[in-house]
C-alpha positions as CSV (number, residue, x, y, z in Angstrom):
1,X,95.9,107.2,-39.9
2,X,98.4,109.7,-41.2
3,X,99.4,109.5,-44.9
4,X,103.2,109.2,-45.3
5,X,103.3,109.8,-49.1
6,X,101.2,109.3,-52.2
7,X,101.9,108.9,-55.9
8,X,100.4,108.1,-59.3
9,X,101.7,105.7,-61.9
10,X,104.1,107.3,-64.4
11,X,102.8,108.2,-67.9
12,X,105.2,105.6,-69.3
13,X,102.7,103.0,-68.0
14,X,100.4,104.1,-70.9
15,X,103.3,103.6,-73.3
16,X,103.8,100.1,-71.9
17,X,100.2,99.2,-72.4
18,X,100.3,100.5,-76.0
19,X,103.3,98.2,-76.5
20,X,101.3,95.3,-75.0
21,X,98.3,96.0,-77.3
22,X,100.6,96.3,-80.3
23,X,102.2,92.9,-79.5
24,X,98.7,91.3,-79.3
25,X,97.8,92.9,-82.6
26,X,101.1,91.5,-84.1
27,X,100.1,88.0,-82.9
28,X,96.7,88.4,-84.6
29,X,98.4,89.4,-87.8
30,X,100.7,86.4,-87.5
31,X,97.7,84.1,-87.0
32,X,96.2,85.6,-90.2
33,X,99.4,85.0,-92.1
34,X,99.4,81.3,-90.9
35,X,95.8,80.9,-92.0
36,X,96.6,82.6,-95.4
37,X,99.3,80.0,-96.0
38,X,97.5,76.9,-94.7
39,X,93.9,77.4,-95.9
40,X,94.4,77.3,-99.7
41,X,95.9,73.8,-99.8
42,X,93.4,72.4,-102.3
43,X,92.8,73.3,-106.0
44,X,89.4,74.7,-105.3
45,X,90.4,77.6,-103.2
46,X,93.1,80.1,-104.3
47,X,95.2,82.3,-102.1
48,X,93.5,85.5,-103.4
49,X,90.1,84.1,-102.6
50,X,91.2,83.4,-99.0
51,X,92.9,86.8,-98.7
52,X,89.7,88.6,-99.9
53,X,87.8,87.1,-97.0
54,X,90.5,86.6,-94.3
55,X,92.2,90.0,-94.2
56,X,89.1,92.2,-93.8
57,X,88.2,89.9,-90.9
58,X,91.7,90.1,-89.4
59,X,91.9,93.9,-89.7
60,X,88.3,94.2,-88.4
61,X,89.2,92.2,-85.3
62,X,92.3,94.3,-84.7
63,X,90.4,97.6,-85.1
64,X,87.6,96.4,-82.8
65,X,90.2,95.2,-80.3
66,X,91.9,98.6,-80.2
67,X,88.6,100.5,-80.2
68,X,87.5,98.6,-77.0
69,X,90.7,98.1,-75.1
70,X,92.7,101.3,-75.7
71,X,90.2,103.7,-74.0
72,X,89.6,101.3,-71.1
73,X,93.4,100.9,-70.5
74,X,93.9,104.7,-70.6
75,X,90.9,105.3,-68.2
76,X,92.1,102.6,-65.9
77,X,95.6,104.1,-65.6
78,X,94.2,107.6,-65.2
79,X,92.2,106.4,-62.2
80,X,95.1,104.6,-60.5
81,X,96.3,106.3,-57.3
82,X,98.6,104.9,-54.5
83,X,98.6,106.0,-50.9
84,X,101.1,104.8,-48.3
85,X,99.8,105.4,-44.7
86,X,101.2,104.6,-41.3
87,X,99.1,101.4,-41.0
88,X,98.2,100.4,-44.5
89,X,98.6,100.9,-48.3
90,X,95.6,102.2,-50.2
91,X,95.1,101.6,-53.9
92,X,92.4,103.6,-55.6
93,X,91.3,102.2,-59.0
94,X,88.4,101.5,-61.3
95,X,86.6,103.1,-64.2
96,X,82.8,103.0,-63.7
97,X,82.9,101.6,-60.2
98,X,85.6,103.1,-58.0
99,X,87.5,100.6,-55.8
100,X,89.5,101.5,-52.7
101,X,91.7,98.6,-51.8
102,X,93.1,98.7,-48.3
103,X,96.0,96.4,-47.5
104,X,97.1,96.6,-43.8
105,X,100.7,96.1,-43.0
106,X,99.8,93.4,-40.4
107,X,98.5,91.2,-43.3
108,X,101.5,91.9,-45.6
109,X,104.1,89.1,-45.7
110,X,106.4,90.6,-48.4
111,X,106.9,93.0,-51.2
112,X,108.1,91.7,-54.6
113,X,109.8,93.9,-57.2
114,X,108.6,92.9,-60.6
115,X,110.0,94.2,-64.0
116,X,108.7,92.7,-67.2
117,X,110.5,93.0,-70.6
118,X,108.5,96.2,-71.4
119,X,109.2,97.6,-67.9
120,X,112.9,97.2,-68.4
121,X,112.7,98.7,-71.9
122,X,110.9,101.8,-70.5
123,X,112.7,102.1,-67.1
124,X,109.6,101.1,-65.1
125,X,109.0,98.8,-62.2
126,X,106.1,97.3,-60.2
127,X,105.8,96.3,-56.6
128,X,103.6,93.3,-55.8
129,X,102.2,93.0,-52.4
130,X,101.9,89.6,-50.9
131,X,99.7,89.0,-47.9
132,X,98.7,86.1,-45.7
133,X,95.3,85.9,-47.4
134,X,96.5,86.1,-51.0
135,X,95.2,82.7,-51.9
136,X,91.8,84.4,-52.3
137,X,93.1,86.3,-55.4
138,X,93.6,84.9,-58.9
139,X,96.8,86.8,-59.4
140,X,98.6,85.3,-56.4
141,X,99.2,88.6,-54.8
142,X,97.0,91.1,-53.0
143,X,97.9,94.3,-54.7
144,X,100.1,95.7,-57.4
145,X,101.7,99.1,-57.5
146,X,102.5,99.5,-61.2
147,X,104.1,102.1,-63.4
148,X,106.9,103.3,-61.0
149,X,110.0,105.2,-62.2
150,X,111.7,105.3,-58.8
151,X,110.7,101.8,-57.9
152,X,113.8,101.1,-55.8
153,X,113.3,104.0,-53.5
154,X,109.6,103.2,-53.0
155,X,110.4,99.5,-52.5
156,X,113.1,100.3,-49.9
157,X,110.6,102.6,-48.1
158,X,107.9,100.0,-48.0
159,X,110.4,97.3,-46.7
160,X,111.5,99.7,-44.0
161,X,107.9,100.3,-42.9
162,X,107.1,96.6,-43.0
163,X,110.3,95.8,-40.9
164,X,109.4,98.6,-38.4
165,X,105.8,97.3,-38.1
166,X,107.0,93.7,-37.7
167,X,109.4,94.7,-34.9
168,X,106.5,96.6,-33.2
169,X,104.3,93.5,-33.5
170,X,107.2,91.3,-32.3
171,X,107.1,88.9,-35.4
172,X,107.7,89.1,-39.1
173,X,104.6,89.9,-40.9
174,X,101.4,88.9,-39.1
175,X,100.1,90.4,-35.9
176,X,99.5,88.1,-33.0
177,X,95.8,87.6,-32.3
178,X,94.7,89.6,-29.2
179,X,91.3,88.1,-28.5
180,X,89.4,84.8,-28.6
181,X,87.3,86.3,-31.5
182,X,90.4,86.9,-33.6
183,X,91.7,83.3,-32.8
184,X,88.3,81.9,-33.9
185,X,88.4,83.9,-37.1
186,X,91.9,82.7,-37.8
187,X,90.8,79.1,-37.3
188,X,87.8,79.6,-39.5
189,X,90.0,81.0,-42.3
190,X,92.4,78.0,-42.0
191,X,89.4,75.6,-42.1
192,X,88.1,77.2,-45.3
193,X,91.6,77.0,-46.9
194,X,91.7,73.2,-46.0
195,X,88.2,72.8,-47.4
196,X,89.3,74.4,-50.7
197,X,92.3,72.2,-50.9
198,X,90.2,69.1,-50.3
199,X,87.9,70.1,-53.2
200,X,90.8,70.1,-55.6
C-alpha cells in the first residue's frame, strides 16, 4: 500500500527520557537519605559508619543504572520510525532485534492523545493506538507513537483516516467478516478471551 507520510520522534524525547532517569536517580538518593536517618538508631552504629558503607553503594547503584539504561534508551529512540500508510500504521523499533509492528486500520478502535508531566514540560505528545485485540498487550494499547511535537496535526490526520476507513467499511472500527473462515477465527478469539477471564 502507498505510504501517506512518515516521521521520527523529536529529539526532545531523549531529553524526556533523561528527565525520567534523573527522577529515578533522585528517588534512589532519597531512599539512601531515609536509610541514613533510620539505620543508626542504636548506640552501636554511628551515622558516619552507616554513611561510609551506604553512600558508596547508593552512588554505585546510580552509576550502574545510568551506565546500563542511558545507552539503551538513546539507541531505542534512534531506532524508532513511524509510517502512516493507506491501510495501516507501521512502527519500526528495536535495538538488537528489529521489530516492525503493523497495525491495520480495520483493527483500530480509537486513538488516544497522551501527555505526561514531562511531555507537557517539553511540548511533546504521544498517540496511543487502541485496537480490538489490545487485551493481548500488557500496556493496554497496541501501539504508541511517542515524541511528537505536532501531535495535534498527526492526531487529527489519523482520526480522519480512521473515520474514512470506518465509513468505507460501513461501521466504526472493525471490518465485517467476509468469509466463514474469518467468522470462525473471530469466534475462536472470543472463546480464548472468555477462557482467560475464567482463569482469573
